[in-house]
N, C-alpha and C positions, 0 to 999 in steps of 0.2 A: 124727401130728404129724411135721412136717418135720424132717428131721435137723441136727443144730447142727455148724457147722464152726469149726475153730480160727479160720480167719481172718475169720470173719462167719457169722451165722445166715442160713441160707435159709428165708426163711418160707415162700415158696411159688416154686416153679419151672414155669415153661412154655417152650416153644420159641419164639424168636421170629418163627417163619414166621406164627405165628396172628396177628400183629399184620397182616400183609400178607393174610391170609385174610379178616380182619374187616373190613379198609377196603375190600377187593373186594366182599364180600358186601352190606355195607350201602349202599355207593355203588350198586350194581347194583340192589338192592332199592329204594332210592330212585326212580330213574328207571322201572323197569319196573313196579313198582306204580302209580304215577302213569299210567302208559301203560295197565294193564291197567283201571283204574278209570275213566280218562278214556273210553276206547274203549267199555266197558260202559253208562255214564251220558251222556256227551256226544257221540257219535260225530260227529254231523252238526255239531255247533258247533265242534267243535277241529280238523276237516278245512276248515272254512270259512277263506277268506282274503279279502284285499280285491278279488281280480277273479274268484275262482270257488268252489265248493263240490261237494259230492257231487252227481253220479258222477264230475266231472272230476277232483276231488281226493278220495282216500279214505284218505290216511294221515296223521296229524298232524305237526307239526314238534315238535321238543323244547320249544320257548318255549311254544306253544299247549298243550301237554301240563302242565307244570309250573306255568305262571304265571298261568292265565287262569280256573281255574273251581275250585270247592269241590266235592267233598272232596279230589280229586286233587292239588291243590297242599299240602292238608294231610300227606296221605301222603309226599309228596315232601319237604317241610320237615322233617318228625320223621325220617326216616331220614336226610337228609343233615346234620341234628345230630347224631345218633348216629355218623355217619361221621367227624365233625371229631376226636374222640377218637383213634381210630386211625391217623387221616391225621397228626396232630402227633406221635403215637409213629414212624411210619413216617419223617417227615421226621428226628425226631431220631435214631431208629437208622441211618438212612442216614448221617448226618454222623460217627455213632461210627464204622461202618463204614470210611468213605473218608478220615477225617482223616490227616493225614501231617505229619511236622514240616516246618517252611517253605514251607508252600503255604497259600495263601489261598483257593484254587479250592472246597474242600469248604464253606469257610464261605459264601462266595458261592451257592454251589448250595442250601445249608441256608437262607440268607435267602429265596432266590427261591421255595423249597418253602413257606415259611412265609407269605409273600406272596400266593402263589397259594392257600393254604387260605383267607385272610382275603377275598381278591377273590370266591372261591366263595361264601362266605357272603354277600357283597354283593349278587352278582346273583341269589343264591336267595330272598333276604329282601326285597329291593328288587324286585319285579316290573316288567314293562315298562307294566303296567297304573297300578301306584303313581307311579313316576316313570321316564319312558321315557330320559331322559339319565343320570341316575345307573346305572340298569340296564346301560346301553350300556357307560359308562365302565367299570364293575366286570368285565363281560364282556370289552372289549377288553384291559385290563390282565391278566385271566386267561389269555387266548388269547395274548398277546404274551410272557407270562412261561412259558409251556410251551415255547417254543424253546430258551432258555436252561436250562430245567430239563430237557429231553430231552437237549440236548448236552451238559449237566453231568454226567448220570448216565451216557451213554455214556462220556465220557471218563474217568469215575472208577470205573466197574465193576470189581468184582474180577475177578481172572483166571479166572472161570469160564466155561466155553466155551459151554455150555447157556443159562446166564443171558444172556451177550452176544448169543447168536444170536437168541434170542427178543425181546431190546430192540430190536435192529436190525430185526426183523418189525415189531414194533410200530410203532415209530418212522416207519419206511417207509410202513406202511399209513396211520397217520395223517396224515402231510404229503402222501402221493400222494392222500388222500381230499380233501383241500383244492381239488384242481383242478377235479374234477367236481362239487363243493360249490359252488364260486364259478360255474361254467358255468351249471348249472340255476338257480341265485338270479338270475343275471343273465337268463336265458330268462322266468323269472317276472315279476321286477320291471321289466325294460326291455321285453322282447318279449311279455310276457303271454299266453305260451303256456300252453294247458289241460293240467293234469297236471304242470306243471314241478314245481311246488311239491312235489307227492308224492314226486318223484324226488329233489329236493333233502333233503326229511325223513328219506328212508333213507340218504343219505350223512351227514345230521346225526347221526342215531342211531349210524351206524359211528364217527363220532368218539368219541362215549361210550364205545363198546365198546373202542377201542384206546386211547384214554386211560386209562380205568381198568385196562386190560389191561397196559399198559405199567408202571404202577406194581405190578401184581399179581406180576410178575417178580423183585420183591424178596425174594419168599417164598424163592427159590432160594438167595440170598444169607444171608438172616435165620436160615435153620436153623443157622447157627454161631453163634447167639446163644443164651444161656439167660437168662430174667429170672426173679430180681431181678439186676441186670443183672450177668451174669457172662460174660465173653469165655471161651469155653473152647478156641479157636483162635488165639488171638493176633492175630485181623486187625485189632483196634483199635489196635496199637500200631506200626503201620506196618511189620510184619513180613511181611505178604503182599503180592506184587505186584501191582499194578492193571493194568487193560488199556493205560493209557496209558503206564505203565512198560514193558510189553511193545512197545508201539508204537515209543517211543522208541528201545530198543535194536534192534529190527529196523531201523528206518528211519533210523537215524544216518546223517547224511551227504547225506540226501535233504531237500529245500528245506522242503517242508510238514511232513514229521516233525519236524524240529528246532524249530517254531515255538512250540508250546506246552509245558506240563509246567514250565516253568520257575517260580520263586517268583512270587508276586504282589504288585507294591508301588503302592499308590494315588498315589504321588508320580509315578510315570512314566506311569500313565495321565492324570494331570492335565496332564503336560508334552504327552501326544499329543494330549489334547482343546485345550490352546492352541495348539498348532501347526495344527490343524485349524480353530480359530475364527478364526485370522490368515489362513488361507487363504480361508475364508469371507468374511471382511471384504474382502479384495482382490477377490474375484470380485464382491461387492455393488457395490465401488467401480466395477470396470469395465463392469459390466451397467447400474448405473444413470447413467452419463454420457450413453449414448446415447439416454436417455428425455428428458434435459434436453437435448440437442442437438436433438431433434425438435422440441419445443416451438417453436423459432424459426421454421423454413420453414414450420411448419404454420399459423402466425399471420400469416406475411409472405405466404402462399401462393406460394412460390418460394424460391430461395436467399436467404438471410438475411445471410449473412457469419459467422454463429456456428457454422456447420458446421466452421470451422477448428478449434474445441475439440478433435476428434478426434486432431489432432496430439500431443495427451496422451498417446495411447497408445504414440508412439514415442520415449518420455523415456529408454528405455535407451541410445539413440544419445549421450545425454550423457555415459555411462560412458567415452566416448573421452577425455575430460579425466581424466589421471593424477591431480589431486589430489582430483577428486570421485570417482572410482572409488576410491581410498584410503578416503576417508571413508565412502563408503558400504560398502565391505566390511567394514572394520573397525568401523563404528557401525551396523548395520542398524536399531537400536532407534530412533535419531534418526528416521529416514525413515519408520519404521512409525508412530512417534508423530505425525511430521507428517501422515501420509496420514489420520490421525483426523479431521483439518478435515472431511472429506468426510462424517462422520456428525453433524457439528454445523451441518451447511447447513440441516437443516429449519428452523432458527432464523430464517432470512434469509428475508425475504417477497419482496424484488425477485428476479424470475426471473434477470435478467443477474447479477446479483452471486452467487445461489445457483450457477449456472454456473461462474463463475470460481473459487469455492471448490473444488468439485467437481473441475474441471481440476486444480488444484493437488494436490488428493488423490490423483488417479488418477497423476499424474506421479510424486509422491513413492511411492505403493505399487508402480507399476512397477519404478522403480528399486531400492526394497528388495528385492522378489522376484528379480529379476535379480541383484543383487549379492550376496544371501544363498546363491542356487543357486552362483554362481562362488565364492564365498569358500570353501566348505566341500566343494567338488567332489574335494578330496584327502582327505575325510575320510568314508569310505563310509557309516559309520552315520548321521551326523548329515546327510549328503547325501540319503541315501533317506529319512530323516525329512523333510525340506524338500519332496521330491517327494510323500511321502504327504500331507503336510498341505496342499499345492497341490491334489492331485488330489480329496482327499476335502472340501476346502472347496468346490470346484464341486459335488459331490454334496450337501453340507450347505445350498448355495444353492437347488439345485433342490428339495430337499426342505422348505426354508423357504417357497419359493414354492407347492410343493405345499400346506403346510399353510394358507397363508394365500390360497389361490385366484389364484395367478399374481402377485402381487405381494409384492416382498420387504420385510419389514417396516423394513428398517433404509434403505431408499432416500432419496433427498432429496425425492421427491415424496411421501413420506407423513410424518405426523404423528399426533399422539394422536387427534386428532379423526376421521380416515379409516382407522384401523387400525394406525398405526405404532408401531413399539417403539424409537424412534430412542435414547431415553436409556438405556434397558437394553443396547442394542446397544452404544453407546460405553462403558458402564461395564465389560461384559466385555471389550470390545476391550482397554481399558485394563490390566485384569486378565492378559489373554493375552499383551500384550506384555511384560508386566514378568515373568512365569512363564517364556516362552519365551527370555528373553535373560538369563536369570540366570547361565547357565554362561558359562566363559572365553570371551574372545573368539578367533575363527579366527585364522588366518595372514594373512587378507586374501586369501585365492588366490596366495599368492605361491609356495608350494610345490605342486608338482603333477607327479607323473612324466610327461616329456614324449617318452619313447621310445615308438616306434611310429609307425603312420599315424594321422593327425588327420581324414583326410577333408576335403571342401571345407567352408570357412565360409559360403559362399554357398548352397550346397545344404541344409547343416543349417539355414541361419537361414529358407530358404523353408520347408524341413519344418515348423520351429517356427510359422512364421506360418500355414501352412493347417492346422496341428493346433489351434491358438488359435482360429482363427475357426470351424473345424468344432464344436469344443466350446461355443463362444459361441453359435453360431448355432442349432445342433441340441439343445444338452444343457443349456443355462442353465435350461430349463423343460421339465418333464417331459411336457408337452402338447402340444410344438411338433410333434414328427414325427406325433403322432396328427391334429393338424389338417392335415397334409400328405395323410394317406390317408383322411381322413373324407369320405365322398360322400353324406350325408344319410340320412333314414329308408327305409325299416326298418334297424336297426342292424345291419351286416354286417360289422364290424371292431371296433376297440380303441375305447373312449371314454376320455376324459381321467381320469375316476374311475370304476373303480380301477385302469385299466391303466398310469396313469402310474408306478405302484409297480414295473411291469415295467422301464420305463425305466431307473429308479434302480437297481434291483437289477443290471441289465446294465453299468452303469457301475461299479457297485462291484465285480462280479465281474470285470469287464476290468483295474481298476486291480491289484487282487490278484494276478492271472494274471500281467501285465506284470512287477511287481516280483518274483515267483518263477522265473518263466520267460522272461526277457528275451531269450534266444536265439530263442524261438519266436515271441513277440510280435514280433520285429524282423525275423521273416524275411520273404521274398518271398512265401512261400506264404501266410501271415498276411495281407499287404497283398493278394493277389489275391482272398481270401476278401472283405476288406473292399471292394474294387471291386464285386464282386458284390451286396452289402449295399448300397452306395451307389447302385447303378443300381436296385435294387429300389425303395427308398424314394422316388426321383426319379420313376420311370415307372409304378409299379403302386398300386394302391388297396386300400383293406381290409387283412385279416390279411397277404396277401402281402407290401405294401408296408412294412408294420409289423414283421414278421419281419427284412426287411433292415434297417430302422433299427435292430434290437435288435443286429444283427451289428455295424453299424457303430460304435453306441454302445460296445459292448464292445472293440472293437479300437482306437479312438480313447484311451480311458483306458489300454488294455493297453500300446498303443505311446508313450505320453506319457515312461515312465521311460526308453525307449530313446532316443527323439529329443532329449530333455534332457540326458542322458548324454554323447550325442555333441555336443551345443551347447556345454557347459561345456568342452570341451578346446581351444576358441578364445576369443579376446577376445570379452567380453559385448558389446561395441558392435559388433563385426561380426554374429555369429549373432542375438543378441536384438535388436540395433538393424536389421538387415535383416528379421528376422522380423516386428518390429513394423510396419515399413513395407509389407510385402507383406499383413500383416494389415490394415491400413488401407485398402489398394488392395480386397481382398476386400470389405471392407464396403461402400465406394463400389459397387463391382461389384454386389453383392447389392441395393442400394437402387436403382442406376441401371437394372436390370431390370423395375422397376414404377413408377419416378418419372419414365419416359421422357420423359413430356410436359413435363416441367418443368426439365430439367437439359441443359447442353451434351453433345451427342454420345448423348443417350438413345436415339434411334433406332436406334443401331449395335448394342446389346444388347437390345433391346426383348424381353420376354417369354422371356429365355434363362436360366433358372433353371439348367437344366442344364449351360450353359457355365459357371456359378458352381461347380456340384459337380465338373465335369471338372477346372477348374482348382486347385479345393481338393485333389482327391485326387493329381493329378500332383505338386503341390508336397510333399505329404506323402510320395509316392515318390520325389522328391528328397531328402528328409530320411532315409527309409530307405537310399536309396544310400550317403549320407554316412556313417550310422551303421555300414552294413556294412563299410565301408573300416576305420573307427576300430576296430570292435570284432574286426575280423580279426587284430589284433595285441594285443587284450587277452587276458590269462590266461583258460582255459577253465577251468570248473567250480571257481572259486576257493571254498575253505570259507567258511563263513558263521559268525563269531564267536558264542558265547553271549549277549554281550551283543547283537548283532544280531538274534539269534532272539527275544530276548526282548523288544526293541524292536517289532519287526514284530507281535508279538502285542497289544500294546497298541493300536497303530493299526487293528487289525483288530476289536478291542474296540469302539472307538469307531463304525469303520465298521457293524459289526452293530448296534450302538444306533441309529443313522440308519436303517439297513434296516428295524428294527423299527419306527421311529417312522414311516416311510414307509407300512409296512402298516397300522399303526393308523388313519393319517390317511386311506388309502383307504377303512377300514370307515366310519369316522366321517361322512366325506363321500359314502359311497355314495349316489345318488339314491334317494329314497322313492317318487316316482312316484304319489303320493297327492293332488295338486294338486286344487284346488276352485276355480272361478270365484267373482267377488265377488257375483254377483248371480244364484247359480244357479236359485232359485226363480222368478224372473222370466224366465228364460230371455234374458238380455241378455248381449251381448258388447260391451264396449268395447275399440276397437281404436285404436293410435297409431302415429305415425311419427315418429322423432328421429335427426337426424343429430349423432352424438355427438361426433365430433371426436377420436376415439380415446382417451377416457376421460381427457384431461389438461383441466382447466378453465382460465379464463382467468388465473389467478395461478400456473399450474404444479404443481398438486397433483392427484392421483390424485382422480377424481371419483365413483366407484363408490356411495360411500356417499349423497352428494347426490342421484345419481341415482336410488337406489333409494327414497329418502323421496319423491321427488314422483312416481315411477311407482305406489307403493303407495296413496299419498294420493290420486290421480286414480283409482284402482280400475281400472287397465287390465289387462284379459285378455290381450290379444295386441298386442305391439309389434315392429314394426320398427326395427332399429338400422341406420344407413348409416354409412361411414367407422369401421369397427369392426374391421380387422383388424391387430392388434399385433405378431404372430409374425414379427418382424424384429429384428436387433440395434437398429437406431436407435429401435425403439419398446418396446424391453425384453422382446421375447419374452413379453407378457402375453395374457389372454384374459379381457377383461371380460364375455363371456358366462357363464362359470363362475362368477364373482362374484356378478352379479346373478341368475342363474336359480338358483342354490341359496339364497340369502338370500331370495328372493321366491317360492320354490316354483313354479317354472316348466319346462316343457321348452324345450330351446334347439337352435337350429341355427343353424350358421355355414358361409359359403362364398359362393363357390368357395374352396379353401382357400389359404393364403398361397403356396404354389408355383403358384399358377395367376394371380399376377401383377395382383390387384386392389386396391382399397383396403378392399374388405370390406363384407360385408352380413350381417346376423345376424335372427332370428326367435326371440322369447321367448314361450311359449303357456301359459295355464292348462290348454289342452286339450289330449289326446294327439296328437302328429303321426304321423299314420298314415303317411305317405308325404311325402317331399321329393326335388325334382330341382334341381341347381345348374345354372345357365345362364352361359354368357359371351356377350353379345351382341355383333353384329358391331361392329368398331372398327379400319376400317383406317387411320385417322390418329390419333386420339387415344387417351386412356385407357380401358382396358377397363370396360365396363359389367356389374356382377354382377347376378345376380337368383336369388333363392330360391322355387321352385313348391311349396308345400307342401299337402297336404289334412290338415284337421283333422276331427277326431272332437267336434263342438260339440252337447253334450245330445242326442247320438243322431243327428245329421244331419251329412254329410259337406259340408264348406265348405273350398273353396281358399282360400289366401290366398297373396299374390305379394308379395315385398320386391323393391325394385328401385333401382338408382341409375344414372340416365342419365350419358352423356358430358357433358365439359363444353362452356360456351357456343361457345369458339373452334373448335370442330369441327362445323359445321351437318350435314354428310353423315353422320357418324357417328351423330349423334342422329336422323336421319331413318329410317337403317336400324335403328337400335335401337327406334324406335317402331313400325316396320312387323313387326318380330319381335315384340315384346311384345304387340302387338295381336292378332295371328294367335295367339299362345300361349294369350291370355286368350279369345278367341273359340271356341277349339276346346273348351274345357273347358264341359262339361255342368251344371256343379254351380254353386251359388252362390259368389260369389267376390268378395274385398277386396283391392284393389290399394293398398298402402302404400309411396309412391315418392317419388323425386327426380326430376322430370322436367324442368327448365330449361325451362320455356316460359311464355307468359302465357296466362290463362284465355281462352278462346275464340277464341284466335289459334294459326295454325301447326301444329305437331305435336300440340297439345291437341285439335284435331278429328280424328285419326287416334285417339288415345287413348279419346277419348270420341266413338263411333260406331257404327254397325250392325257393323263389321267385328269390333269387340272385345265389344260386347254391353253396355259400360261406362257407367255414369251418375257424374258429379260429385256428391260428397257436397253440395257447394253452390255451385252455378253463379253464384251472385250475389257471391260472395267473390271480387273484382277483384283483392285486394293480395296475390297470390300469384305466385311465381316458380318455385321450387324443390318444395317439399312438397306433395303432392297424397293424398287419399283417394278412390279411385273404387270404385265396387261395381256388382253385379249380382244379382237374383233375391233379395235380400233386403230387408226391411224398416229402412228408415233412420229413427231417431227421434230422433238428438241430434248436434250437431256443435260443438267448441270449439277455439279457439287459446289456448296457455298459454306464458306469457314464459319465457324460458329461465335468466334471472338471469346468473349468470355461470358456467355450468357449461359452456356452448360458444357458437357463435355461431348457433345456430338454434333456433327453438321448437318445443314439441311440438304437433302436431295430433291431435284423437283425435275419432272418431266411436263413436256408440253403434247396435247393431243389434239386432233381436229375431229369435230362432231360433224356427221352426215357425209363423210367421204370415205370410199371403201379401203380395207386395210391392202395396201399393195403387197404383192408376191415376192417381189424383188426390189428392196430397200436399198439404196447406196447413200453413202454420207456425202454431203455437199458444203461447200463453205457458206459462210454467213451472207456474203454478198448476194446469194440466189436466194436467200429466205425472203419472203414477204415480211414488211416491217412489222404487221400486227403477230407474227409468228416468232417473232425473235425475243430473247432475253433481254432483260435491261443493260445498257451500256455501264450504269451506274457500278457494277461490282468487277469491272475489268481492270486488270492491273491491281493495284493496292487498294481497290475498291473503297469502301465507305465504312467509317466505325469499327474496322477490323474485320467486316464481312466482304469477302472477295470469291471469285472462281478460283478454285485451288484443284489439285490433284492433275489434271490436265489442262488447268490454267483457263479454259475457255469452255463455253457451251459446245456441245455436239448438236448438229442437225442431219436430218434426214429428207430426203425427197419423197 
């Protein structure tokens, strides 16, 4: 019988470490019993994946082992159910061990631990076979929660050197394993490399070992406990120092060491979130204006006059008016509320009126940001919070576009029907402004120590303008720099998903580094490294170019606190005003290099994207020079107050949450590459061409949703897009191929990239793209003509597809040279080939007879269709069976042309047209578009499809 004690009866006692050992044993038993049973009973079935089986793949993944078959799934579920008891006990004991007075972090870590336990049950008992989406949601939630759980446990670890050592080892192994895990998953999923999934599986199983092993280390701490629960060493009463306490003592006075370990207050993290959301709204307004401005020259086919709207960016110049400056600096809330008119602009149908609302919003937003920075320059804590909010706001904007496939959900081109969250965005903005401005008003910028050197206001302004332009043009979307370095298939560099998350991570890391180490971030050494990064992303492709882009992204965010701190030493109308004027100059510069055929003076800067980058970096260098002068008189190693340290921690929590969100988005959006053509059994390919006018419809709304509907209803397997490159400020840094390809289940290729000065071409395909090459065709006078030459695997046969946009009508010599180039390219291909093109020629006349000739070997899909000028579908060595023209409604200014081809049947020598009744059902066009059609889309010109025997 257990002894009876004066202070309570010990009914049974056992050491707390057995909770850890029980959790470790049953967790490992769950996974490895399923592995042993699965390998014994269903070896060949569980190593089989969508591409390969045994012997190419010879070791199963975790998901295939535990979720697909009986009885191994039952073994896993039984043992993992038993594990849940010790798991909840482990989380509870960890909280008892680490709880300290006036600290909320242990409660947060415990909450995360409970959350991970429930989500583990979710992906365990809802397998991918049962419900793929919910399985992924639970799995993603579990993996995302692993980061705060791991970091929280490390921060709260009792000062047990052995336990801390093992925790660091297990955590390092876990997160280090993610790198090769993702690499081999991409090799399997994207490149379809035999055996890659087996290597991926080994790293996946390693994650299980390290994850469970990390929690097993608690046995070294729990031996201080005896249960029923009696603390024999006093560790639960805050008497034992933790690792965090020791670090705080050792690192006292150092920037990072002083950030964490303070009390956690929800009110302050809400303040940080409010500041961030205000920054997000500001960047959303700024990035949204360009899209609206672009609509007008697009539909006028030249300068429209509405381009003057971009002068709204230079509204900080208005702060030269003393009364306005006083009003803005003392009442920033007024201008922030006025700027919300831009979030309500989606209610306005008329494009011009919507533009005017957004101009007003941008003017107010830029004034509010400038005045707030200037007003709080003398209060270091609040000034730093404004920089944090502004910088993290940009990151949040990029994360939002990453989640919404490069459209910002609160832009004025969005509404509920095409994926917008405008109403929610407006509601949260109102709450954020009310929250962020509830504190006492500032001095209005009147008090600021003026001793010491201030540097040059002109140079500071140039630096600010260059910085803002670089951030807007390269970092407002996580895929922009990836599109710069993309050169087609096979994949030899980063892809937008998942590698856009790396851009977002580099931005966040740079911002934190710049705030902690401004001396280094503002140094000439850092600037020189940034110059190297800028050169790499400008002149190199694939991973080399992208690594340069990551360096540049890190630097731009790191340098922003330094350059802004220097700029606020001067009058806001001088530095921010000059900066905004130079920012507008750079916007025009980077549009002129591609729009040279339509703008005055365009040929002077034709195709000189490198000049834009050089000018931008020189301007930033001017800002660095001015900052170096002003910082030379600033006090060195100024101590950070406890309030400042605590405040920093909350902004870093918000930033960490955004980083975790970007990782989750990258996982959820990862391409599945399991796409299936519409008529696989009939071996039919439906190919189309469409000039999409940059994804803006006639009423200035984002048109991807409407485009998706008509393409899916037409059952198009392969489609070429022209006028599709939106990766510039004036076009919103969007990528419609991501949106459409993911939603429709298609492979996507786009190119040449935005740094190659074309209006863009893109290819979407249900068939794997084996290889693709991007071409810039001869254009000595007019606009550059882009082309994609891709080889697709169509039902086991290699077929070439070329997407091409010819030069404009005003430059006949350009079009002649382009015709010869492309005809030679097609003639040299030994494979069957389909041309999806924009030729700018009349049927049977001029250049048409070079495109359709012995030189190219190409045939016109319908030589009798005389009513064409731009879009053509040509082919060779294929059996043509159908052709149709479909009206555009109000999506764009150009119709859709589609053709049907059969793979595996010889091209007949004598073709004849046949009525639809003689055509097999699988080779027919959909009935939906006959007569009046649907939503304004119908068969037109000859009012019905044409078919051939």
